[in-house]
C-alpha positions as CSV (number, residue, x, y, z in Angstrom):
1,M,83.3,28.0,-31.6
2,T,85.8,31.2,-29.8
3,I,88.4,32.4,-31.9
4,S,90.5,30.8,-29.3
5,S,89.4,28.2,-30.3
6,N,89.9,28.3,-34.7
7,V,93.6,29.9,-33.4
8,F,93.9,26.5,-31.8
9,L,92.8,24.4,-34.2
10,I,94.6,26.8,-37.1
11,A,97.7,26.8,-35.3
12,A,97.3,22.4,-35.0
13,F,96.4,22.2,-38.7
14,G,99.5,25.5,-39.2
15,I,102.8,22.8,-37.3
16,Y,100.7,19.9,-39.4
17,L,101.0,21.0,-42.9
18,L,104.3,22.9,-42.0
19,F,105.9,19.7,-41.5
20,M,103.9,17.4,-45.0
21,M,105.5,20.2,-47.3
22,A,109.0,20.5,-46.0
23,I,109.1,16.6,-46.8
24,G,108.2,17.8,-49.9
25,M,110.3,20.2,-50.4
26,Y,113.4,17.6,-48.8
27,F,112.7,16.0,-52.0
28,Y,112.2,17.9,-54.6
29,G,116.4,18.1,-55.7
30,K,116.6,14.4,-55.0
31,N,114.7,13.2,-58.5
32,S,116.3,13.8,-61.8
33,T,115.4,10.8,-63.1
34,T,111.6,10.3,-63.4
35,N,112.2,6.3,-62.1
36,E,112.5,8.1,-58.8
37,Y,110.0,10.9,-59.6
38,F,108.1,8.0,-59.5
39,L,108.8,4.5,-57.4
40,G,111.8,6.4,-55.5
41,G,114.4,4.0,-57.5
42,R,113.2,1.0,-56.4
43,K,114.8,2.1,-52.6
44,L,112.6,1.9,-50.2
45,G,112.6,0.0,-46.5
46,S,109.8,-2.7,-44.9
47,W,108.7,-0.1,-43.0
48,V,107.9,2.8,-44.7
49,T,106.7,1.1,-47.7
50,S,103.6,-1.0,-45.7
51,M,102.2,1.7,-44.1
52,S,102.9,3.8,-47.3
53,A,100.6,1.2,-48.5
54,Q,98.1,1.3,-46.3
55,A,97.9,5.0,-45.6
56,S,97.4,5.5,-49.6
57,D,94.9,3.2,-49.7
58,M,92.5,4.0,-46.6
59,S,91.8,7.1,-47.6
60,G,89.5,9.8,-46.0
61,W,87.4,7.2,-45.7
62,L,89.3,5.5,-43.3
63,L,87.4,8.4,-40.9
64,M,84.9,9.2,-42.7
65,G,82.7,6.9,-44.5
66,L,83.9,3.9,-43.3
67,P,82.1,5.9,-39.5
68,G,79.8,7.9,-41.0
69,A,78.3,4.2,-42.5
70,A,78.7,2.5,-39.3
71,Y,76.6,5.6,-37.1
72,L,73.9,4.3,-39.8
73,S,73.8,1.1,-40.3
74,G,75.9,0.0,-37.7
75,I,77.4,-3.4,-36.8
76,S,76.7,-4.9,-40.1
77,S,78.8,-2.1,-42.1
78,G,81.6,-4.2,-40.8
79,W,81.3,-6.5,-43.8
80,I,83.1,-3.7,-45.9
81,A,86.0,-4.1,-43.1
82,V,86.2,-8.1,-43.7
83,G,86.4,-8.1,-46.8
84,L,89.5,-5.3,-46.9
85,G,91.3,-7.4,-44.0
86,I,90.8,-10.2,-46.8
87,G,92.1,-8.4,-49.8
88,T,95.5,-6.0,-47.8
89,Y,96.7,-10.3,-46.8
90,L,96.1,-11.8,-50.2
91,N,97.3,-8.7,-51.7
92,W,100.8,-8.8,-49.8
93,L,100.8,-12.7,-49.4
94,F,100.5,-14.1,-53.4
95,V,100.9,-9.9,-55.7
96,A,103.9,-8.1,-53.9
97,K,106.3,-10.2,-54.6
98,P,105.7,-11.3,-57.9
99,L,105.1,-8.1,-59.4
100,R,108.1,-6.7,-57.1
101,Q,110.9,-9.1,-59.5
102,Y,108.6,-9.8,-62.4
103,T,108.1,-5.4,-63.1
104,R,112.3,-6.2,-63.0
105,V,112.8,-8.5,-64.9
106,A,110.5,-7.0,-67.7
107,G,112.2,-4.3,-68.5
108,D,112.6,-2.3,-65.0
109,A,108.6,-0.9,-66.0
110,I,107.9,1.8,-63.6
111,T,103.9,2.0,-63.9
112,L,101.5,-0.5,-64.0
113,P,100.6,0.0,-67.8
114,Q,104.0,-0.3,-68.7
115,F,104.8,-3.2,-67.2
116,F,101.4,-4.7,-69.3
117,K,102.8,-3.5,-72.8
118,N,106.4,-4.8,-71.2
119,R,105.2,-8.1,-69.8
120,F,103.0,-9.1,-73.4
121,R,105.5,-7.2,-76.0
122,D,102.3,-5.4,-77.6
123,D,104.5,-2.9,-79.6
124,S,101.8,-1.3,-80.8
125,G,101.7,0.3,-77.0
126,L,97.3,0.3,-76.8
127,I,97.6,-2.2,-73.9
128,S,99.5,0.7,-72.5
129,V,97.7,4.0,-74.0
130,V,94.2,2.3,-73.0
131,S,95.8,1.1,-69.6
132,A,96.1,5.5,-68.8
133,L,92.8,6.2,-69.9
134,F,91.2,3.7,-66.9
135,I,93.6,5.1,-64.7
136,L,92.8,8.7,-65.2
137,I,88.6,8.5,-65.5
138,F,89.2,6.6,-61.7
139,F,90.9,8.4,-60.3
140,L,89.7,11.6,-61.7
141,F,86.6,10.5,-58.7
142,Y,89.0,8.7,-56.3
143,T,90.8,11.8,-56.0
144,A,87.7,14.2,-55.4
145,S,86.7,11.7,-53.1
146,G,89.9,13.6,-51.1
147,F,89.2,16.5,-52.0
148,V,85.1,16.5,-51.2
149,S,86.8,14.8,-47.4
150,A,89.4,18.2,-47.1
151,A,86.6,20.9,-48.1
152,K,83.5,18.6,-45.7
153,L,86.8,19.0,-42.7
154,F,87.7,22.4,-43.4
155,A,84.1,23.4,-43.9
156,S,83.1,21.9,-40.4
157,V,85.6,22.5,-38.3
158,F,86.1,26.8,-39.3
159,G,82.8,27.4,-41.1
160,L,84.7,27.9,-44.6
161,P,82.3,28.2,-47.5
162,Y,83.0,24.7,-49.1
163,L,84.8,25.7,-52.5
164,V,87.0,28.0,-50.5
165,A,87.7,24.3,-48.0
166,L,88.3,22.6,-51.0
167,A,90.7,25.2,-53.3
168,I,92.7,25.2,-49.2
169,G,92.3,21.0,-49.2
170,A,93.4,20.9,-52.8
171,V,96.4,23.5,-52.7
172,V,98.2,22.0,-49.8
173,V,98.3,18.0,-51.8
174,V,99.4,19.6,-55.2
175,S,102.0,21.0,-54.1
176,Y,104.4,18.1,-51.4
177,T,103.0,15.6,-54.6
178,F,104.4,18.7,-56.9
179,A,107.5,18.9,-55.2
180,G,108.9,15.8,-53.7
181,G,107.6,12.9,-56.3
182,F,106.8,9.3,-54.8
183,F,109.9,9.1,-52.3
184,A,108.0,13.1,-50.5
185,V,104.6,10.9,-50.9
186,C,105.6,7.2,-49.5
187,W,107.1,9.5,-46.6
188,T,104.7,12.3,-46.2
189,D,102.3,8.5,-45.9
190,F,104.7,7.2,-43.4
191,F,104.1,9.3,-40.1
192,Q,100.3,10.0,-41.9
193,G,100.1,6.6,-41.2
194,M,100.6,6.1,-37.7
195,L,98.8,9.4,-36.5
196,M,96.1,7.7,-38.4
197,F,96.4,4.9,-36.3
198,F,96.7,6.7,-33.2
199,C,94.0,8.6,-33.3
200,V,91.1,6.1,-35.2
201,L,92.0,4.0,-32.4
202,A,91.8,6.8,-29.0
203,V,88.7,8.0,-30.2
204,P,86.3,4.7,-29.6
205,T,88.1,4.4,-26.8
206,M,87.5,7.4,-25.3
207,A,84.1,7.2,-26.3
208,I,83.8,4.0,-24.4
209,G,85.0,5.5,-21.7
210,A,82.8,7.8,-21.5
211,H,80.3,5.3,-21.5
212,G,81.3,4.3,-18.2
213,G,83.6,1.2,-20.0
214,L,83.0,-1.0,-22.5
215,D,80.2,-3.0,-20.4
216,A,78.5,-0.4,-20.2
217,F,78.3,0.9,-23.0
218,L,77.5,-2.8,-25.3
219,A,74.5,-2.8,-22.9
220,K,73.8,1.0,-24.3
221,V,73.7,-0.1,-27.8
222,N,72.1,-3.3,-27.3
223,E,69.1,-0.9,-25.3
224,F,68.9,1.6,-28.3
225,N,68.8,-1.1,-30.4
226,P,69.8,-4.6,-30.9
227,N,70.7,-4.8,-34.2
228,F,73.1,-2.5,-34.4
229,L,75.4,-5.1,-33.1
230,N,74.0,-7.7,-35.3
231,F,75.9,-8.9,-38.6
232,M,73.5,-10.3,-40.3
233,V,70.7,-7.0,-40.2
234,D,70.9,-3.4,-41.5
235,G,70.9,-1.2,-38.3
236,A,69.2,1.7,-39.6
237,T,66.3,-0.5,-41.1
238,N,66.1,-3.6,-39.1
239,T,65.9,-5.4,-41.7
240,P,68.5,-8.6,-42.4
241,L,71.1,-8.8,-45.1
242,T,70.1,-10.7,-47.7
243,G,73.3,-12.8,-50.1
244,F,74.5,-10.4,-52.2
245,G,74.4,-8.0,-49.7
246,I,77.0,-9.2,-47.6
247,L,78.8,-10.3,-51.3
248,S,78.6,-6.3,-52.0
249,L,80.4,-5.7,-48.8
250,M,82.8,-8.1,-48.9
251,A,83.6,-7.7,-52.5
252,W,85.2,-4.5,-51.8
253,G,89.0,-7.0,-51.1
254,L,88.9,-7.7,-54.3
255,G,89.9,-4.1,-55.3
256,Y,93.1,-4.9,-54.3
257,F,94.6,-6.5,-56.7
258,G,93.6,-3.6,-59.6
259,Q,94.8,-0.2,-57.6
260,P,97.5,1.3,-59.3
261,H,98.3,3.3,-55.8
262,I,99.1,-0.1,-53.8
263,L,100.4,-2.1,-56.1
264,V,103.3,0.6,-56.9
265,R,104.5,0.3,-53.8
266,F,105.3,-3.0,-54.1
267,M,106.8,-2.7,-57.1
268,G,109.3,0.1,-55.0
269,I,110.1,-1.7,-51.8
270,S,114.0,-2.7,-51.7
271,S,114.7,-5.9,-51.8
272,P,111.6,-8.8,-52.3
273,A,113.7,-10.1,-48.6
274,A,112.1,-7.0,-46.9
275,I,108.0,-7.9,-48.3
276,K,107.9,-10.5,-45.3
277,K,107.9,-7.8,-42.4
278,S,106.2,-5.1,-44.8
279,R,102.9,-7.5,-45.0
280,R,103.0,-8.1,-40.8
281,I,102.7,-4.6,-41.1
282,A,100.5,-4.0,-42.8
283,T,97.7,-6.7,-41.4
284,V,97.8,-5.6,-38.2
285,W,97.5,-2.4,-39.3
286,V,94.5,-2.6,-41.7
287,I,92.2,-5.1,-39.4
288,L,93.0,-2.7,-36.0
289,S,92.5,0.7,-38.3
290,L,89.2,-1.2,-39.7
291,S,87.6,-2.2,-36.7
292,A,88.1,1.3,-35.2
293,A,86.9,3.6,-37.8
294,V,83.4,0.7,-37.5
295,A,83.8,1.2,-33.7
296,I,83.7,5.3,-33.9
297,G,80.2,4.8,-36.1
298,I,78.7,3.5,-33.3
299,S,80.0,4.6,-30.2
300,G,79.2,8.3,-31.9
301,R,75.7,7.1,-32.6
302,M,75.6,6.0,-28.9
303,Y,77.6,9.6,-27.9
304,L,75.8,12.0,-29.8
305,G,72.2,10.8,-30.8
306,D,70.7,10.7,-33.8
307,V,71.8,14.9,-35.0
308,L,73.4,13.7,-37.7
309,L,71.2,11.2,-39.0
310,Q,70.5,14.4,-42.0
311,G,71.5,15.7,-45.7
312,G,74.2,13.7,-45.1
313,A,76.6,14.4,-41.8
314,Q,77.1,10.9,-41.0
315,E,80.4,11.5,-42.1
316,T,81.5,13.6,-40.0
317,V,80.6,11.9,-36.7
318,Y,84.4,11.5,-36.0
319,I,85.2,15.4,-36.0
320,T,82.3,15.7,-33.5
321,M,83.5,13.3,-31.5
322,V,87.0,14.7,-31.7
323,T,86.2,18.3,-30.8
324,R,84.4,17.6,-27.3
325,L,85.2,14.9,-26.4
326,F,89.1,16.4,-26.5
327,P,91.0,20.1,-25.5
328,I,91.5,22.4,-28.2
329,F,94.5,22.2,-29.3
330,V,94.5,17.7,-29.4
331,A,91.5,18.0,-30.8
332,G,93.3,19.6,-33.8
333,I,95.5,16.7,-33.8
334,F,93.7,14.6,-34.2
335,L,91.6,16.3,-37.0
336,S,95.0,17.0,-38.5
337,A,94.5,13.3,-39.3
338,I,91.9,13.4,-41.5
339,L,93.8,15.6,-44.1
340,A,96.3,13.1,-43.2
341,A,94.0,10.3,-44.3
342,I,93.3,12.6,-47.4
343,M,96.3,13.9,-48.4
344,S,97.8,10.2,-48.3
345,T,95.6,8.6,-50.8
346,A,95.4,12.0,-52.8
347,D,98.9,12.9,-53.7
348,S,99.6,8.7,-54.2
349,Q,96.6,8.7,-57.3
350,L,97.8,12.3,-58.4
351,L,101.2,10.9,-58.5
352,V,100.5,7.9,-60.5
353,T,97.7,9.5,-62.7
354,A,100.3,11.3,-64.3
355,S,103.1,8.7,-64.3
356,A,100.4,7.1,-66.6
357,I,100.3,10.0,-68.4
358,T,103.8,11.1,-69.0
359,E,105.3,7.8,-69.3
360,D,102.5,5.5,-70.5
361,F,100.9,8.3,-73.5
362,Y,103.4,11.4,-74.3
363,H,105.9,9.5,-73.9
364,S,105.2,6.1,-75.8
365,K,103.9,7.7,-78.0
366,L,104.2,11.8,-78.5
367,R,108.1,12.6,-77.9
368,P,109.6,9.1,-77.6
369,N,113.0,10.8,-77.2
370,A,112.2,13.3,-74.3
371,N,115.0,13.8,-72.4
372,E,114.3,13.2,-69.2
373,K,114.3,17.0,-67.8
374,E,111.6,17.6,-70.2
375,L,109.5,14.3,-69.0
376,M,110.1,15.2,-65.3
377,W,107.9,19.0,-66.2
378,V,105.3,17.1,-68.2
379,S,104.6,15.4,-65.3
380,R,104.2,17.8,-63.1
381,I,101.6,19.3,-64.6
382,C,100.1,16.7,-65.5
383,V,100.0,16.3,-61.4
384,M,98.4,19.9,-61.4
385,A,96.2,19.4,-64.7
386,V,94.3,16.6,-63.0
387,A,94.1,17.3,-59.3
388,L,92.2,20.7,-61.2
389,I,89.9,18.1,-62.8
390,A,89.4,16.5,-59.5
391,V,88.7,19.4,-57.9
392,L,85.7,20.2,-60.2
393,I,84.2,16.7,-59.8
394,A,84.6,18.1,-56.5
395,T,82.3,21.1,-56.1
396,N,79.4,19.1,-55.6
397,P,78.6,19.4,-52.0
398,N,75.9,16.5,-52.4
399,N,79.1,13.7,-53.4
400,T,79.9,11.5,-50.9
401,I,83.2,10.6,-50.3
402,L,82.1,6.4,-50.0
403,G,80.3,6.7,-53.2
404,L,82.9,8.7,-54.6
405,V,85.8,5.8,-53.3
406,S,83.4,2.8,-55.0
407,Y,82.7,3.8,-57.6
408,A,86.4,4.2,-58.2
409,W,87.6,1.0,-56.4
410,G,85.7,-1.1,-58.1
411,G,86.5,0.7,-60.9
412,F,90.6,-0.9,-60.8
413,G,89.4,-4.3,-58.9
414,A,87.6,-4.4,-62.0
415,T,89.4,-3.5,-64.8
416,F,92.9,-4.5,-63.9
417,G,92.9,-7.0,-61.0
418,P,92.2,-10.5,-63.6
419,L,95.3,-9.3,-65.6
420,V,97.3,-8.5,-62.9
421,L,96.9,-11.7,-61.5
422,C,97.2,-13.2,-65.2
423,S,100.2,-11.7,-65.6
424,L,101.6,-13.2,-63.3
425,F,100.3,-16.4,-62.4
426,W,99.3,-17.8,-66.2
427,K,101.9,-17.9,-68.6
428,R,99.3,-18.9,-71.3
429,A,98.3,-14.9,-71.0
430,N,99.1,-12.9,-74.1
431,K,98.4,-9.4,-75.6
432,Y,95.0,-10.1,-76.8
433,G,94.0,-11.3,-73.7
434,A,95.6,-8.4,-71.7
435,F,93.5,-6.0,-74.4
436,A,90.4,-7.6,-73.6
437,G,90.6,-8.2,-70.1
438,I,90.9,-4.5,-69.4
439,V,88.5,-3.0,-72.0
440,V,85.9,-6.3,-70.5
441,G,86.5,-5.3,-67.1
442,G,86.4,-1.7,-67.2
443,V,82.9,-2.0,-69.0
444,V,81.2,-4.2,-67.6
445,D,82.2,-2.5,-63.9
446,L,81.0,1.2,-65.4
447,V,77.7,0.0,-67.2
448,W,76.9,-1.9,-64.0
449,A,77.5,1.3,-62.0
450,Q,74.9,3.0,-63.8
451,L,71.8,0.3,-63.1
452,S,70.3,0.1,-60.1
453,G,67.2,-2.6,-58.5
454,G,67.2,-6.7,-58.5
455,I,71.0,-8.3,-58.8
456,F,72.1,-5.2,-60.2
457,E,72.0,-4.1,-56.4
458,L,74.8,-6.3,-56.5
459,Y,78.6,-3.6,-56.6
460,E,79.8,-3.6,-59.1
461,I,83.4,-5.1,-59.1
462,V,81.5,-8.5,-58.7
463,P,80.5,-8.9,-62.3
464,G,83.2,-6.3,-63.7
465,F,86.3,-8.9,-62.0
466,I,84.7,-12.3,-63.2
467,A,84.0,-10.7,-67.0
468,G,87.5,-9.8,-67.0
469,L,88.4,-13.0,-66.6
470,L,86.7,-14.5,-68.5
471,A,87.9,-12.3,-71.2
472,I,91.3,-12.9,-70.9
473,V,91.2,-16.8,-70.0
474,I,88.9,-17.0,-73.5
475,V,90.1,-14.6,-75.6
476,S,94.2,-16.1,-74.9
477,L,92.7,-19.2,-75.6
478,L,91.2,-18.6,-79.0
479,T,94.8,-16.8,-80.6
480,P,98.4,-17.8,-80.6
481,A,99.8,-18.0,-77.6
482,P,102.6,-16.1,-76.6
483,S,106.3,-16.5,-77.9
484,A,109.5,-17.9,-77.4
485,D,111.0,-14.6,-75.6
486,I,108.1,-14.5,-72.9
487,A,107.3,-17.3,-72.3
488,Q,111.0,-17.7,-71.3
489,E,110.9,-14.2,-69.4
490,F,108.4,-16.1,-67.5
491,D,110.5,-18.6,-66.9
492,S,113.2,-16.6,-65.5
493,Y,111.0,-14.4,-63.3
494,R,109.5,-17.8,-61.9
495,A,113.0,-18.9,-61.3
496,C,114.0,-16.1,-59.4
497,E,110.6,-16.7,-57.5
498,D,111.3,-19.9,-56.3
């Protein structure tokens, strides 16, 4: 790439990054309490809530991991998109409004572990501490996936050494998260979500146009490999997908019920009445974006050939196509969409992890009398500390984005998904069942992920989710029923729902 090309790319990246950091600085002085820093004082509108939730959901894997999978295997990788689309809708339909209502009723909880503690009257605080521990474990890997995406982006575009590129991406994300908190994260996510949506649709449209239109493109794909457009056959190996294989891909949708960085958006919306509009916006965004991401991979295989088959290079298919399809400055804007995807997820994860450590461990166990100023600074220090550990995990250039995301996504879904649903819809659930569900779901997921072969090829979220749900139900039924005040609070929350 020529020096002049690099100048145009740097200019495009620079404008984008300065805009994001300006948002962070704008909100720096607007956070005087941890409620505002972590939850924005529950003042988010429909558009910001929906776009922020979906942008923080997708991460760099939308423009790198999923297109890379489709580049290798064709449309069969779209089963992930099907599962995620269904999961997104069901999460907004069944969880968003109840969670927003119940967290207000249950002591105005501002974090997921704090909600569990208040919901089940866990005076020992053990549930919130264990929840915070699992959040820390899984978000380290999830945040690391974002940093790997940033490193691959800067290394591919500018030819930077991997570790240098990694450091640049981490500094940018940490800067505005440290400064602006939840409002900054949500507003940057709003703009980033809009940019991601436009770019993910434009790239396959341009690539298909370059082949002479949709009919000519489909004919070329069919000539290349008829199985590339067959949902039931892996286009990479030309072998039919097994039932376990399809179930594993669709099971990604189960993960939505337990993702803290998405659920916190539901908690922060200004009014329950705004959720219906948010649900429609989010559903349209995710269906079109995921479909386009799969189309990027397939059209990229036709446009680029087999040049990205070696060494995990398939995850750079979007980057390679953008630099070939668009003028250099426009390409810089489109490449900024990858940064948008990375930053919109990593910032949310850093903030949720910091909130869990600050509120559910430091404030709850170490310094119950700490004032707001002290908690704010502890929160910001946590953001930096968690980012540093995630960077260390990401220093291995052989990490794949989709692999890291899959590990963390499954972990959260199995650990928290069953308990979120039982907390909201089953009055009989108690603190013993809640604790059992978190531990059993999380441990089964972690252990299953380390196994391979036979039924162990099943995505770990499935056995983890089932085990966690069974643990909640069985232990709750074998132990005393919740107290009268817990039952009354549950009835009060359900009355708000009605």
